[in-house]
N, C-alpha and C positions, 0 to 999 in steps of 0.2 A: 425795485432794486433788491429788497430784502429776499424776496422769493427767489430771484435768480442767484443771489449770493449764497444761500442756503442749498439750492439744488445743485450748484456746481461743485461744492465741496463736500466729499464724502465724510470727512471728520465732522463737519458741522451737522450733517444729516444723522449722524450717530448720536448726537447729543439731545437730550430730552429737552432742554432750554430751546434749542434751535427748532426742534419739531413743533413744539407749542407756538412759537414765533411764526413758523411757516403756516400753520393752521390759522392763526389769527390774521396774518397778512393776505392768505387767499381769500378768506371771507370778507376782509375789508375791501378787496378789489371788487368782488362780485357785488357787494353792496353799493359801493361807490359807483359802478357801472349803471345799476338800476336807479339809483338816485339821480344820476346825470340825465337819465331818460326823462326825468320829470314828468311833464303832462303829455309827452309824446305818446305814451303807451295807453293813455286814457282813451275811452271810446269816442270815436269821431263824432257821433251824434250827441255828445254830452255838452256841447257849447262851451267847452274849455279851450282856451288859447293853445294853438298848436297840437291839439289832440288829433291824432291819426290812427290810433290803435283800435282794438276791438274789447269787448268785455273779458275775453280770455287774456290778452295781454295785460290788461289792467289787473286782473287777479294774479297773474304770474308775477308782476312788479310788486304787488302787496306782499305776496308770499316771500319773495327774495328779499326785500327790505327788512323783513322781520329778523333776518340773520344778523342785523346790526346789533341785536341784544347778545349775540353769540361772542362778540368781542369782549364783552363784560365778563362772560364765563371764562374766556381764555385769559383774561387779565387776572381772575381770581386764581386760576390754575398756575400761572406764573408767580403769584404772590405766594402760594402755597409752597411751590417748587423752591423759591428763594428762602422761605421760612425753614424748610427741612435741610436745604443744603447749607445755608450759612448758619442758621441757628442751632441746628441739630447735627450737623456734619454727616448727613446722609449722602450717598453716591447714587449716580443715575440708575444704576441696576437695582437698586433697593426700591426705586420709586416707580417701577413699571405700572403698578396698579393705579397710582395716582395719575399717571399720564393717560392710561386708558380712560379713567373717570373723567378727566378734563376734556378730552376729545368727545366723549360720549354726550357729557352734559352740554357742551357747546353746541353740538350738531342736533340734539334732540330737543 
């Protein structure tokens, strides 16, 4: 719902807060999908219940679930955003480098 709400509204897409929230929400959707796959993506020869995947699908799932830690980085970015906007009266246009850093740190 958050993703659709932000993508439909141009005004929200223009605000740094909503762009950070969008990035965090998209990552959460991807991570949730791979977590929901649970043991299905494990190699079928592994004797794990409901395992029907291959070694490659297992590695893809492991890689994608590591993005769960990216939500922590996005939360940090939002906290810094709030600190600068509320505590130091900064405007979105002054925080462009903070936004780029938040996205890069979260995805790398």
